[in-house]
Backbone bond lengths (Angstrom), bond angles and torsions (degrees), N, CA, C in turn:
res aa  C-N    CA-C-N  psi(-1)  N-CA   C-N-CA  omega(-1)  CA-C   N-CA-C  phi
1 M - - - 1.466 - - 1.402 114.69 -
2 R 1.388 115.34 -36.66 1.511 117.75 177.75 1.543 110.28 -65.35
3 E 1.298 111.62 -41.55 1.390 114.26 -176.73 1.572 115.95 -63.48
4 E 1.363 112.57 -38.47 1.467 121.80 171.66 1.556 111.12 -57.15
5 E 1.252 112.43 -50.14 1.525 120.44 -177.96 1.537 110.23 -61.68
6 K 1.318 116.64 -37.19 1.369 122.62 177.01 1.548 112.29 -63.22
7 K 1.389 113.76 -41.42 1.414 119.34 -179.18 1.424 110.95 -68.00
8 R 1.378 120.40 -40.64 1.426 123.13 177.98 1.438 113.69 -66.54
9 S 1.253 121.55 -42.41 1.423 129.75 174.14 1.531 111.79 -55.43
10 S 1.339 110.48 -47.43 1.504 113.79 177.02 1.452 113.78 -67.47
11 Q 1.264 122.93 -34.86 1.436 128.47 172.34 1.451 111.14 -59.85
12 D 1.348 116.65 -48.59 1.563 119.47 -177.43 1.500 106.47 -65.33
13 S 1.229 119.90 -43.10 1.446 124.38 -176.77 1.552 110.13 -60.09
14 K 1.368 115.82 -40.13 1.496 119.74 175.18 1.512 113.60 -64.04
15 L 1.396 113.91 -44.84 1.483 119.86 173.84 1.413 116.01 -53.29
16 K 1.308 115.09 -46.04 1.468 125.03 -175.91 1.547 105.59 -66.05
17 R 1.374 119.02 -51.14 1.402 120.09 178.27 1.555 114.17 -58.14
18 F 1.399 113.81 -34.91 1.456 118.37 177.59 1.547 113.53 -63.68
19 M 1.341 112.53 -46.14 1.492 120.22 -177.29 1.448 109.87 -69.16
20 K 1.307 122.33 -24.19 1.436 122.41 -179.70 1.529 116.23 -75.85
21 K 1.383 111.72 -6.39 1.497 117.14 179.63 1.503 107.64 -72.82
22 R 1.381 119.99 145.76 1.408 125.83 -171.19 1.508 108.24 -68.72
23 W 1.228 124.02 -34.01 1.528 125.03 -170.13 1.480 110.29 -89.61
24 V 1.261 123.76 -4.31 1.401 123.26 179.28 1.551 112.79 -66.04
25 Y 1.270 116.19 -56.67 1.495 114.84 -178.06 1.532 114.26 -65.07
26 P 1.334 123.37 -38.73 1.401 119.40 174.43 1.518 113.37 -61.26
27 A 1.326 114.92 -36.06 1.420 121.13 179.98 1.577 110.13 -63.94
28 I 1.359 114.79 -41.25 1.460 119.25 176.08 1.479 110.80 -63.43
29 Y 1.349 119.08 -47.35 1.538 118.11 179.11 1.453 114.29 -62.58
30 L 1.336 119.59 -34.20 1.517 122.81 179.15 1.621 105.18 -69.90
31 A 1.345 116.48 -42.99 1.415 113.70 -176.67 1.560 110.40 -64.30
32 S 1.317 113.13 -39.45 1.463 119.16 -174.07 1.627 103.57 -66.81
33 A 1.258 121.80 -40.97 1.496 122.92 -177.81 1.518 107.61 -66.98
34 A 1.289 119.15 -40.96 1.434 125.34 177.78 1.519 109.38 -58.65
35 I 1.215 117.22 -45.54 1.523 120.52 179.70 1.522 111.85 -63.69
36 I 1.339 116.10 -47.17 1.440 121.51 -176.18 1.629 104.34 -64.30
37 L 1.255 118.14 -43.80 1.515 119.11 -175.45 1.445 111.24 -64.50
38 T 1.385 115.10 -38.71 1.383 121.82 179.23 1.571 112.98 -65.95
39 A 1.313 113.56 -37.75 1.453 117.82 174.18 1.533 117.13 -63.20
40 V 1.446 113.68 -38.74 1.534 123.00 178.78 1.526 103.82 -64.11
41 L 1.283 118.24 -52.95 1.515 117.97 -173.94 1.499 109.02 -63.40
42 W 1.279 119.99 -41.01 1.453 120.46 177.25 1.542 111.97 -56.74
43 Y 1.329 118.07 -41.89 1.424 123.47 -176.88 1.574 109.07 -67.80
44 Q 1.345 115.54 -41.71 1.472 113.15 -179.83 1.523 112.42 -71.44
45 N 1.310 119.36 -33.83 1.507 121.60 174.25 1.448 112.75 -62.22
46 S 1.445 116.64 -29.97 1.449 116.55 178.68 1.485 109.71 -74.44
47 N 1.333 119.98 -31.10 1.491 120.69 178.89 1.551 114.20 -72.68
48 N 1.298 112.32 -30.34 1.463 119.41 179.60 1.573 108.18 -75.16
49 A 1.269 116.16 -34.76 1.399 117.32 177.66 1.545 108.87 -66.38
50 T 1.303 119.97 -36.21 1.471 122.20 177.69 1.475 111.61 -66.31
51 D 1.413 118.27 -38.33 1.463 124.10 -178.63 1.562 109.11 -64.86
52 D 1.260 116.48 -33.25 1.414 121.41 -172.26 1.538 108.72 -68.34
53 Q 1.255 117.90 -20.23 1.495 121.23 179.98 1.584 112.97 -84.24
54 V 1.402 117.10 -4.12 1.475 122.30 179.08 1.444 108.44 -84.57
55 D 1.383 122.04 136.48 1.418 130.05 175.95 1.508 110.84 -84.78
56 Y 1.341 116.18 109.81 1.449 117.21 -177.26 1.579 110.07 -101.27
57 E 1.265 117.52 11.09 1.502 118.86 -177.30 1.500 114.13 -66.07
58 A 1.338 114.41 -24.71 1.440 112.86 -174.20 1.541 113.62 -79.97
59 T 1.398 115.45 -24.24 1.397 118.66 176.55 1.549 115.47 -115.86
60 D 1.290 119.01 4.14 1.424 123.54 171.55 1.434 112.53 -74.96
61 L 1.360 124.20 101.52 1.400 125.52 -178.01 1.550 113.65 -93.41
62 S 1.328 117.50 -2.10 1.392 119.78 -171.39 1.595 105.62 -71.14
63 G 1.266 113.27 137.26 1.493 118.35 176.84 1.555 112.27 86.17
64 K 1.276 116.66 -6.12 1.515 120.38 -178.23 1.530 108.22 -99.25
65 K 1.399 116.99 142.82 1.418 119.32 178.94 1.545 111.81 -91.86
66 Y 1.293 114.31 124.38 1.457 120.70 177.07 1.550 104.75 -132.04
67 D 1.358 116.28 52.71 1.448 122.97 -173.88 1.621 107.43 -62.10
68 E 1.366 119.03 -45.41 1.429 116.75 -174.38 1.439 117.83 -58.60
69 P 1.318 120.55 -45.86 1.431 119.19 177.10 1.536 112.23 -60.57
70 A 1.282 111.50 -51.99 1.493 117.74 176.77 1.528 114.00 -54.01
71 L 1.313 115.25 -36.67 1.481 115.40 178.75 1.518 111.77 -72.00
72 E 1.345 116.94 -33.59 1.423 120.01 174.80 1.547 113.99 -61.45
73 V 1.325 113.27 -44.13 1.469 115.49 178.28 1.471 113.72 -65.11
74 N 1.349 116.35 -38.21 1.561 120.11 176.11 1.557 108.87 -62.73
75 R 1.303 120.47 -42.01 1.433 127.07 -178.76 1.536 109.97 -56.67
76 S 1.333 111.58 -49.98 1.460 120.10 -179.21 1.588 110.74 -56.72
77 M 1.370 112.52 -34.82 1.485 116.83 -176.84 1.526 112.77 -81.83
78 E 1.381 113.88 -17.60 1.575 115.55 -179.32 1.549 108.81 -71.58
79 N 1.334 111.61 151.87 1.480 117.01 171.38 1.478 113.60 -98.76
80 F 1.295 120.23 145.92 1.470 120.42 174.83 1.506 107.47 -65.99
81 S 1.354 117.04 138.50 1.462 122.17 178.75 1.548 107.71 -128.44
82 M 1.375 113.69 160.14 1.453 117.51 173.74 1.391 109.20 -60.67
83 P 1.362 118.38 139.51 1.481 122.67 179.42 1.475 116.75 -76.78
84 V 1.266 117.21 35.97 1.491 124.60 178.52 1.473 110.93 -135.70
85 K 1.334 116.44 162.76 1.489 121.01 -174.24 1.514 107.83 -73.27
86 D 1.370 114.27 -53.72 1.541 119.28 -176.78 1.556 108.09 -119.28
87 P 1.398 110.65 101.87 1.530 114.68 -178.80 1.545 112.59 -59.09
88 D 1.420 115.14 -29.36 1.454 116.02 -172.69 1.599 110.14 -74.38
89 S 1.313 117.65 -10.79 1.538 117.68 -178.77 1.524 112.64 -97.31
90 V 1.408 117.40 2.89 1.397 121.19 -177.72 1.641 109.27 -120.17
91 V 1.251 115.20 158.18 1.451 122.14 174.90 1.475 112.80 -128.10
92 I 1.350 117.20 155.23 1.499 121.76 179.87 1.544 106.00 -86.45
93 Q 1.241 117.41 105.98 1.574 118.35 -178.97 1.429 110.69 -75.87
94 K 1.347 119.18 -30.78 1.535 116.56 -179.24 1.587 105.02 -145.52
95 Q 1.336 117.22 127.30 1.467 121.79 -175.44 1.582 110.25 -80.34
96 F 1.253 114.75 171.20 1.483 123.02 174.05 1.547 108.46 -73.74
97 Y 1.346 115.35 140.36 1.407 121.13 -176.26 1.614 106.85 -83.13
98 E 1.365 113.51 113.63 1.477 120.71 178.26 1.511 108.86 -101.45
99 Y 1.298 110.49 120.63 1.536 115.92 -178.51 1.584 111.11 -68.94
100 D 1.244 118.96 -12.18 1.442 121.33 -179.67 1.517 107.30 -110.49
101 G 1.331 121.35 14.10 1.397 126.16 -178.34 1.560 109.52 -84.61
102 T 1.242 115.34 172.21 1.477 125.80 174.90 1.540 112.06 -64.71
103 D 1.321 119.15 160.19 1.420 118.23 175.75 1.569 115.35 -62.87
104 E 1.293 113.82 -35.13 1.460 120.07 174.80 1.524 111.49 -61.36
105 E 1.327 113.71 -49.19 1.505 117.77 178.88 1.471 114.34 -62.49
106 Q 1.323 116.23 -37.68 1.421 120.58 -176.89 1.532 106.65 -72.67
107 E 1.318 119.53 -39.89 1.473 117.79 -176.14 1.521 108.44 -71.03
108 A 1.312 119.94 -28.55 1.481 124.91 -179.48 1.536 110.30 -71.18
109 A 1.359 116.19 -27.59 1.438 121.00 -175.84 1.554 114.27 -97.96
110 L 1.332 116.12 17.20 1.506 119.22 176.58 1.409 108.05 -96.58
111 V 1.368 113.45 146.05 1.484 121.16 -177.38 1.583 103.04 -114.46
112 F 1.384 113.42 125.17 1.496 121.24 -176.42 1.538 106.04 -94.34
113 Y 1.346 115.96 116.59 1.464 121.84 173.40 1.485 110.95 -145.52
114 N 1.371 115.66 136.15 1.381 118.77 177.37 1.455 117.13 53.98
115 N 1.343 114.95 44.74 1.442 122.32 -175.40 1.468 119.13 58.07
116 T 1.347 112.54 23.29 1.526 118.05 -175.30 1.449 106.96 -137.34
117 Y 1.379 118.61 140.36 1.428 120.93 175.20 1.503 112.12 -95.75
118 H 1.315 119.01 132.74 1.454 123.23 -178.41 1.480 111.13 -120.03
119 P 1.270 119.58 143.62 1.499 123.49 -177.99 1.598 102.70 -75.35
120 N 1.351 116.10 137.48 1.446 122.48 -178.12 1.532 105.47 -82.31
121 T 1.369 111.65 123.48 1.516 116.77 -177.23 1.505 112.04 -97.77
122 G 1.299 118.84 18.95 1.393 121.86 171.10 1.574 111.39 -157.89
123 I 1.302 115.08 -151.89 1.505 115.78 171.49 1.509 107.43 -125.31
124 D 1.383 112.96 147.18 1.473 116.17 175.75 1.463 112.15 -106.31
125 I 1.265 115.73 124.85 1.503 122.74 -174.85 1.456 113.46 -110.97
126 T 1.302 118.08 128.60 1.357 126.87 -179.29 1.561 110.72 -127.60
127 Q 1.340 114.16 158.04 1.407 119.73 170.56 1.489 118.33 -86.43
128 E 1.249 122.18 142.49 1.480 117.83 -172.04 1.492 112.24 -63.79
129 S 1.403 117.55 -25.36 1.439 119.33 178.83 1.537 111.41 -82.35
130 G 1.287 116.69 -6.54 1.453 122.23 -173.69 1.512 118.41 74.37
131 E 1.295 118.90 2.88 1.442 128.40 173.96 1.459 113.16 -75.70
132 T 1.408 119.30 163.51 1.417 127.86 177.23 1.589 108.44 -70.43
133 F 1.282 115.69 160.41 1.450 119.30 174.42 1.493 109.79 -148.98
134 D 1.333 116.13 167.93 1.423 123.78 178.23 1.546 109.29 -73.47
135 V 1.345 115.49 132.29 1.509 124.16 171.31 1.519 106.74 -93.24
136 L 1.333 117.53 123.92 1.424 122.82 173.85 1.503 116.40 -111.37
137 A 1.336 114.35 156.26 1.475 118.12 179.21 1.555 108.57 -69.50
138 A 1.293 114.45 130.02 1.477 118.12 -179.83 1.475 112.12 -78.12
139 L 1.355 116.60 -14.87 1.533 121.64 -176.34 1.410 106.31 -163.43
140 S 1.295 118.35 149.19 1.490 122.95 172.56 1.428 115.74 -59.94
141 G 1.378 123.97 143.93 1.412 124.24 178.70 1.435 111.44 175.65
142 T 1.352 114.19 -157.67 1.495 122.67 -168.90 1.534 107.22 -124.91
143 V 1.315 119.83 127.00 1.382 119.90 -179.72 1.435 108.20 -76.70
144 T 1.364 113.40 124.11 1.494 119.65 -175.87 1.553 113.28 -112.23
145 N 1.344 114.62 -10.90 1.525 115.76 -179.70 1.513 109.52 -155.76
146 V 1.294 116.07 132.20 1.518 119.43 168.73 1.484 106.01 -135.93
147 A 1.328 116.63 114.00 1.486 120.63 -171.74 1.557 109.59 -128.13
148 D 1.300 114.21 142.75 1.470 122.74 171.24 1.486 107.30 -84.57
149 D 1.310 122.85 122.30 1.423 122.60 -175.93 1.626 103.71 -144.97
150 S 1.408 114.67 117.34 1.418 115.71 -175.38 1.583 110.13 -77.12
151 L 1.348 114.60 -26.27 1.452 115.97 177.11 1.527 113.72 -75.91
152 L 1.207 117.10 -42.66 1.532 120.89 179.53 1.496 111.43 -88.18
153 G 1.316 120.31 -13.26 1.400 121.53 -178.56 1.621 117.51 80.21
154 N 1.373 112.18 33.25 1.508 122.26 -175.71 1.474 109.61 74.10
155 V 1.380 113.14 148.26 1.479 122.27 -169.40 1.530 109.79 -136.21
156 I 1.300 117.51 134.03 1.438 125.75 168.81 1.514 111.57 -118.28
157 E 1.300 121.01 126.74 1.517 121.30 -179.43 1.532 104.19 -124.02
158 I 1.357 111.03 133.73 1.507 124.38 -179.37 1.551 108.73 -119.51
159 E 1.288 115.99 130.68 1.467 117.28 177.47 1.504 107.49 -104.55
160 H 1.381 113.58 126.02 1.541 121.52 -178.10 1.557 112.38 -99.31
161 D 1.297 114.80 -29.97 1.448 122.45 -178.04 1.506 108.05 -156.94
162 K 1.272 119.65 168.87 1.432 120.98 179.73 1.556 113.71 -58.38
163 G 1.283 119.70 112.47 1.389 121.61 -175.30 1.521 117.16 85.60
164 I 1.225 124.51 -8.08 1.428 134.12 -177.27 1.511 112.37 -105.29
165 V 1.329 120.62 108.04 1.454 121.03 -175.52 1.525 104.45 -133.46
166 T 1.416 111.77 163.13 1.432 120.47 169.93 1.512 104.32 -124.90
167 Q 1.341 119.32 143.42 1.376 128.86 178.86 1.485 112.39 -117.84
168 Y 1.308 118.79 138.40 1.435 125.04 -177.53 1.556 106.90 -125.79
169 Q 1.322 116.23 102.45 1.519 122.12 -175.14 1.494 108.10 -107.77
170 S 1.421 111.00 158.05 1.545 117.28 177.85 1.516 105.14 69.30
171 V 1.258 122.81 52.64 1.424 130.27 177.95 1.537 112.46 -119.41
172 T 1.374 114.82 155.57 1.416 118.29 175.15 1.527 105.91 -143.22
173 D 1.397 114.20 172.51 1.504 116.64 -177.51 1.445 113.85 53.64
174 I 1.341 118.98 52.07 1.550 123.79 -170.91 1.543 102.36 -72.66
175 D 1.348 115.80 136.57 1.466 124.72 -177.62 1.577 112.70 -111.51
176 V 1.293 118.17 3.56 1.501 122.09 -178.46 1.497 110.30 -128.10
177 K 1.333 110.23 167.20 1.599 115.42 -177.56 1.456 106.31 -135.98
178 V 1.305 119.77 165.55 1.510 127.31 178.44 1.585 105.41 -58.07
179 G 1.318 114.46 131.58 1.477 121.65 176.15 1.581 112.74 100.11
180 D 1.329 115.66 -13.38 1.502 115.30 -178.13 1.437 110.89 -72.61
181 Q 1.285 117.02 144.72 1.487 127.14 172.76 1.524 108.83 -89.31
182 V 1.280 118.18 119.04 1.483 119.98 -177.39 1.486 108.96 -112.52
183 E 1.326 118.06 150.57 1.346 123.65 172.61 1.533 114.76 -102.32
184 Q 1.311 119.25 155.36 1.440 118.86 178.73 1.518 113.43 -59.60
185 G 1.378 115.59 128.87 1.397 116.20 179.90 1.540 113.25 98.74
186 Q 1.374 116.92 -14.03 1.458 120.26 179.71 1.493 111.04 -72.98
187 A 1.421 110.92 139.87 1.422 121.27 -178.58 1.499 108.30 -66.33
188 L 1.352 116.21 128.79 1.429 122.75 176.58 1.556 114.04 -107.20
189 A 1.288 116.25 -41.69 1.502 120.17 -177.74 1.526 107.54 -168.26
190 K 1.356 114.15 -164.15 1.482 114.55 179.00 1.620 101.44 -128.31
191 A 1.352 112.52 154.54 1.444 119.09 176.56 1.475 115.21 -59.39
192 G 1.306 121.38 145.22 1.440 121.22 -173.71 1.635 106.96 -141.08
193 K 1.376 111.48 -152.97 1.401 116.77 177.69 1.548 112.55 -124.09
194 S 1.348 111.60 167.80 1.523 110.71 -179.45 1.612 103.88 -150.55
195 L 1.330 113.31 150.78 1.423 118.42 177.71 1.572 113.08 -73.61
196 L 1.333 114.17 -21.75 1.559 115.86 179.88 1.534 112.41 -69.59
197 N 1.362 118.35 -33.79 1.410 120.65 176.69 1.474 112.02 -133.88
198 E 1.352 115.96 67.72 1.496 121.15 -179.40 1.503 111.95 -60.34
199 E 1.395 115.82 -29.65 1.442 120.59 -176.39 1.512 111.53 -59.94
200 A 1.375 116.73 -22.42 1.508 117.94 -172.86 1.521 107.94 -87.70
201 G 1.288 120.42 -13.61 1.430 125.07 -178.90 1.597 109.50 63.03
202 T 1.310 114.64 -138.60 1.525 113.96 -179.44 1.495 109.89 -68.61
203 H 1.268 121.37 118.99 1.541 121.08 -175.19 1.500 108.81 -155.86
204 L 1.278 113.29 174.54 1.520 123.33 171.40 1.526 107.23 -124.49
205 H 1.327 113.80 123.32 1.452 122.68 170.15 1.534 108.97 -89.02
206 F 1.334 117.85 114.85 1.510 120.09 -175.54 1.435 110.06 -120.70
207 E 1.417 117.79 132.13 1.393 123.81 -175.61 1.579 106.10 -131.51
208 I 1.415 114.50 148.88 1.423 121.74 166.24 1.523 108.15 -124.12
209 R 1.340 115.21 127.71 1.512 117.23 -173.12 1.582 106.13 -127.82
210 K 1.258 111.94 145.17 1.492 121.64 173.73 1.542 109.54 -127.42
211 D 1.365 115.23 116.54 1.498 121.11 -176.84 1.520 110.61 55.88
212 G 1.391 116.40 33.94 1.406 121.74 174.63 1.538 115.43 84.60
213 V 1.329 115.29 -1.65 1.499 120.32 174.81 1.554 110.91 -98.54
214 A 1.290 112.72 126.25 1.452 119.12 178.47 1.509 108.48 -73.43
215 V 1.469 113.70 141.12 1.452 119.44 179.67 1.597 102.39 -126.31
216 N 1.301 114.94 163.62 1.478 120.21 -178.64 1.568 105.74 -77.09
217 P 1.408 115.35 120.54 1.377 117.45 -177.33 1.568 109.94 -69.79
218 L 1.228 119.97 -24.65 1.497 119.99 173.43 1.464 118.50 -60.72
219 D 1.435 113.61 -23.76 1.417 119.06 176.67 1.449 114.82 -75.58
220 Y 1.388 120.07 -16.54 1.402 124.80 -174.90 1.496 117.36 -113.42
221 F 1.373 117.89 -14.47 1.405 118.90 178.57 1.560 113.33 -56.14
222 N 1.274 118.27 137.35 1.415 127.72 -176.42 1.559 110.93 65.00
223 K 1.249 119.30 21.21 1.501 125.95 173.86 1.484 106.98 -118.28
224 P 1.463 116.88 148.90 1.491 119.31 -178.33 1.441 110.43 -74.59
225 L 1.404 112.81 159.38 1.436 117.96 176.27 1.536 113.20 -57.88
226 S 1.360 116.71 -27.41 1.443 120.53 179.32 1.552 113.85 -60.46
227 S 1.353 113.15 -26.14 1.453 117.40 -179.99 1.548 113.14 -72.55
228 L 1.276 115.76 -27.82 1.426 122.03 172.32 1.509 112.72 -79.77
229 Q 1.325 115.69 -35.81 1.492 121.19 177.87 1.479 110.00 -62.65
230 E 1.349 118.99 -35.67 1.395 123.23 -179.67 1.448 118.00 -86.06
231 A 1.413 114.30 -15.33 1.471 118.15 179.35 1.457 113.60 -73.62
232 K 1.323 114.77 148.96 1.441 125.81 -179.37 1.520 108.54 -95.69
233 V 1.377 122.20 102.50 1.406 125.24 -176.77 1.505 110.27 -100.93
234 T 1.305 120.96 121.37 1.449 125.43 175.14 1.370 113.68 -104.85
235 S 1.344 118.38 148.79 1.418 127.14 -179.68 1.472 109.81 -72.70
236 T 1.440 113.48 135.58 1.470 119.91 179.05 1.523 107.02 -126.73
237 E 1.330 114.69 -173.90 1.446 123.53 -175.37 1.573 110.49 -56.74
238 E 1.370 117.86 -28.06 1.304 122.46 179.49 1.604 115.29 -60.34
239 E 1.363 116.44 -11.05 1.388 119.72 176.74 1.517 112.24 -68.34
240 D 1.375 114.47 -14.02 1.490 116.11 173.24 1.553 113.83 -67.86
241 V 1.347 114.20 -10.26 1.397 119.50 170.47 1.535 113.02 -97.54
242 D 1.330 118.88 124.98 1.492 119.54 -169.46 1.508 106.63 -78.50
243 D 1.437 112.94 176.23 1.512 116.09 -170.82 1.463 112.41 -64.48
244 S 1.314 122.11 -20.92 1.417 122.59 -177.55 1.536 111.54 -84.96
245 G 1.275 115.33 -1.02 1.482 120.91 177.04 1.503 114.26 93.30
246 K 1.403 117.50 -2.41 1.403 119.39 -179.43 1.486 111.02 -88.37
247 A 1.331 118.96 136.08 1.469 125.51 -174.17 1.541 106.05 -87.20
248 D 1.343 116.27 143.71 1.496 122.42 177.02 1.526 105.73 -96.30
249 D 1.334 114.27 -178.15 1.402 117.00 -172.10 1.514 114.77 -66.94
250 S 1.325 115.74 -22.10 1.523 116.59 -176.61 1.466 107.70 -76.84
251 S 1.375 125.57 -13.96 1.377 124.59 175.34 1.464 117.66 -65.77
252 T 1.392 113.00 -19.98 1.457 117.86 -178.72 1.499 109.00 -86.14
253 V 1.242 118.37 66.13 1.480 121.32 -176.42 1.560 109.29 -74.23
254 A 1.336 113.54 -39.96 1.467 113.65 -170.35 1.550 109.88 -68.25
255 P 1.337 119.64 -38.64 1.599 116.62 179.34 1.529 106.65 -63.70
256 D 1.354 118.29 -36.58 1.488 111.07 -179.84 1.541 114.87 -69.92
257 E 1.345 114.23 -33.62 1.453 117.22 167.48 1.461 116.21 -57.01
258 D 1.405 114.54 -44.82 1.410 117.93 -178.81 1.548 110.80 -61.99
259 K 1.357 110.83 -37.81 1.585 114.72 179.76 1.402 108.33 -67.75
260 A 1.274 121.69 -40.42 1.478 120.35 178.63 1.487 113.41 -60.66
261 A 1.396 112.48 -43.43 1.435 121.85 176.74 1.469 111.20 -57.41
262 S 1.393 116.58 -41.95 1.475 120.31 -178.43 1.486 110.01 -68.59
263 D 1.383 114.24 -38.86 1.531 116.24 175.86 1.502 111.34 -57.71
264 E 1.343 114.27 -49.43 1.422 121.60 178.22 1.561 112.16 -54.64
265 D 1.307 115.11 -45.30 1.498 118.71 -179.05 1.503 108.45 -65.47
266 A 1.458 119.27 -40.28 1.361 120.55 179.90 1.494 113.15 -63.95
267 T 1.408 116.28 -36.20 1.481 122.50 -177.77 1.628 103.43 -68.50
268 T 1.362 114.57 -49.34 1.427 112.93 178.43 1.526 116.80 -58.57
269 S 1.396 111.05 -34.44 1.589 115.92 176.02 1.590 108.96 -61.61
270 D 1.396 110.10 -45.17 1.490 114.63 179.29 1.486 112.83 -57.74
271 E 1.350 113.65 -42.28 1.463 119.60 -178.21 1.578 110.83 -65.04
272 D 1.372 113.20 -40.69 1.457 115.77 179.75 1.514 110.04 -71.44
273 K 1.369 118.56 -29.11 1.465 118.82 176.29 1.501 107.08 -69.06
274 S 1.268 123.27 -44.84 1.395 125.73 -178.44 1.458 111.54 -60.04
275 A 1.435 115.71 -41.62 1.480 121.15 176.80 1.554 107.44 -61.55
276 T 1.330 118.87 -43.83 1.456 121.08 -177.31 1.530 108.17 -63.81
277 D 1.337 116.21 -44.03 1.467 117.22 179.36 1.608 110.17 -61.69
278 E 1.370 116.89 -40.53 1.460 116.65 173.73 1.487 114.65 -58.32
279 D 1.355 111.34 -43.37 1.440 115.65 -179.66 1.547 111.03 -63.04
280 A 1.377 114.61 -36.94 1.470 116.84 -179.43 1.557 109.05 -71.47
281 T 1.341 114.38 -36.02 1.443 115.14 177.31 1.565 113.83 -60.34
282 T 1.389 108.98 -46.80 1.476 116.35 -179.87 1.451 109.44 -63.91
283 S 1.309 121.66 -37.96 1.457 125.07 175.66 1.507 112.67 -57.28
284 D 1.383 110.61 -47.36 1.465 117.85 -179.68 1.636 110.90 -62.62
285 E 1.285 111.21 -39.57 1.527 118.93 177.90 1.554 108.06 -60.05
286 D 1.293 111.75 -48.57 1.529 119.52 -177.30 1.569 105.53 -57.96
287 S 1.410 114.04 -48.04 1.428 118.34 -172.38 1.599 109.69 -61.88
288 S 1.341 110.94 -42.76 1.522 116.77 175.88 1.463 114.56 -55.55
289 Q 1.445 112.93 -44.41 1.498 118.24 178.98 1.483 111.92 -65.07
290 D 1.389 115.42 -37.22 1.527 116.17 178.60 1.463 109.58 -65.46
291 E 1.436 116.43 -42.28 1.449 114.95 177.81 1.424 117.14 -62.16
292 D 1.369 117.65 -38.51 1.456 125.44 178.32 1.598 103.70 -61.09
293 K 1.345 115.79 -47.15 1.449 114.21 -175.35 1.495 113.58 -66.43
294 A 1.351 114.39 -33.73 1.492 118.98 175.28 1.507 111.82 -62.00
295 E 1.365 114.72 -46.24 1.383 116.96 -178.44 1.545 113.55 -65.40
296 E 1.408 117.20 -34.72 1.487 119.15 171.72 1.532 109.18 -65.10
297 E 1.263 121.31 -37.87 1.381 117.71 177.79 1.504 112.71 -68.77
298 D 1.332 116.85 -35.93 1.536 116.14 177.55 1.550 107.71 -68.02
299 T 1.351 117.34 -37.87 1.482 117.74 177.90 1.552 108.30 -62.11
300 D 1.215 122.29 -45.70 1.483 121.73 -179.93 1.510 112.36 -62.64
301 A 1.394 111.39 -34.73 1.542 114.24 177.18 1.582 111.22 -65.85
302 N 1.235 111.42 -43.46 1.554 117.50 -179.52 1.515 106.42 -58.86
303 K 1.309 116.50 -47.88 1.439 118.02 -176.35 1.559 112.06 -61.76
304 T 1.284 114.34 -36.71 1.491 118.69 -178.94 1.575 108.27 -66.96
305 D 1.407 113.80 -42.40 1.394 120.23 177.25 1.597 111.82 -58.67
306 D 1.352 114.09 -43.65 1.537 118.29 -179.49 1.418 108.33 -63.80
307 E 1.343 120.80 -44.45 1.463 127.13 -178.55 1.574 108.50 -57.21
308 S 1.368 112.36 -45.12 1.491 117.59 -175.98 1.575 108.64 -65.80
309 T 1.273 116.14 -42.00 1.492 122.29 178.66 1.525 108.81 -61.56
310 T 1.251 117.08 -41.86 1.496 123.42 -175.83 1.643 107.71 -61.89
311 N 1.331 111.26 -48.01 1.428 118.66 -176.23 1.533 109.89 -64.42
312 E 1.402 116.37 -40.51 1.401 114.59 177.15 1.547 117.87 -65.40
313 T 1.394 112.90 -35.52 1.376 118.20 174.87 1.526 112.23 -66.65
314 D 1.150 122.44 -35.09 1.486 128.38 177.87 1.556 108.13 -68.44
315 S 1.266 117.46 -39.56 1.526 121.22 176.26 1.572 109.24 -62.12
316 E 1.315 114.46 -53.92 1.473 116.72 -178.86 1.548 111.03 -57.96
317 S 1.268 117.59 -36.89 1.456 119.64 177.72 1.544 114.10 -63.76
318 A 1.316 113.11 -42.11 1.499 119.27 178.73 1.543 108.44 -67.13
319 G 1.356 121.33 -35.33 1.400 122.92 -179.36 1.482 113.96 -67.02
320 A 1.357 116.26 -36.59 1.375 125.21 177.92 1.546 111.20 -66.84
C-alpha cells in the first residue's frame, strides 16, 4: 500500500511540476486553436464537395449568346431622335395631318398631287439651304424593306419592335439593304426628291407607324420606344392612305361631296325651273281668261249698241 501511495504522490508531484512551466498553458491554447480551426476547415470542405455534385448547366448563362433579348431591352430604353445629324439646321416643311387639329393646321398638312388633296401621314424635313443631307436611323432596328419608288422617291423601312416601324421616304444613295441591323444614328441614305411632294424640293418624308397606323413623329421624339409600345393607337380616316403613302379612291372625299352638292344644286335648279314653268303656265291661263273676259265685255257692249240703234230707229219711225 505504501509503495502505491508513494508512486501516486510522485506522479502528482511530476504533473504539478510540469504544469508550473511557463510554456505549458500557451502550448495548450495553441493546440486547442489549431484543433478548432482544423475542424472548421474540414466542415467547409465537406460542403464544397457536396456543391460540386450540383449541375449548374441549366442556369449558367455565362458564355452563352442571348443577343436578341438584350437587344430588345436596349431598344426599349432608346429615345426616338430626329433622323438628321443636326436638328437645328433643318425645318419641318409640312406637318403631320391631325384629324382633331384646327382647320388651318389641317389645310397646311395636306399634300396636293394629281388634282387631289391627301393628308400627310408623316413630317417632311428640309434643310434651310435647300441642299441634301444625311438621313440617320431614328432608332436601332432591322431593315425590313428597301424599295425604289418614283412617286415616293424611294423608301426604307426599319422595324424596331413587333408592329412598330419607321419609314424614310424621298431618299437617294441608299447605304443599307434588307436584313441589316442598324444602330441609332447610323447613316441610311441622303435626302432626295419625290413626285408626291414636289413642292418640298429636296426633303425627307419621315413616318412612325404602329400596327400600320401612322402617328405624329413630333409626339415621340426624345421619348423611349416603350412609350409607343404602351400607347393605344386607333385607326382614323388616314387609313385610306396605304402604307406606301399612296391614297386610294376613298381618300377623295371632298370631290365626292362636291359632286353630291352639285347634283343637289342641279336638282334644286330643275325644281325652280319647273316652278317657273308652272308660274308661266298659270300666267298664260290667267291671260287667256282675261282675254276671254274682255271679248265677252266687247260682245256685251256691241249688243248694247245694237239695242240703242234699234230703239232710235223705232223712235224715228214713230215720229214720221
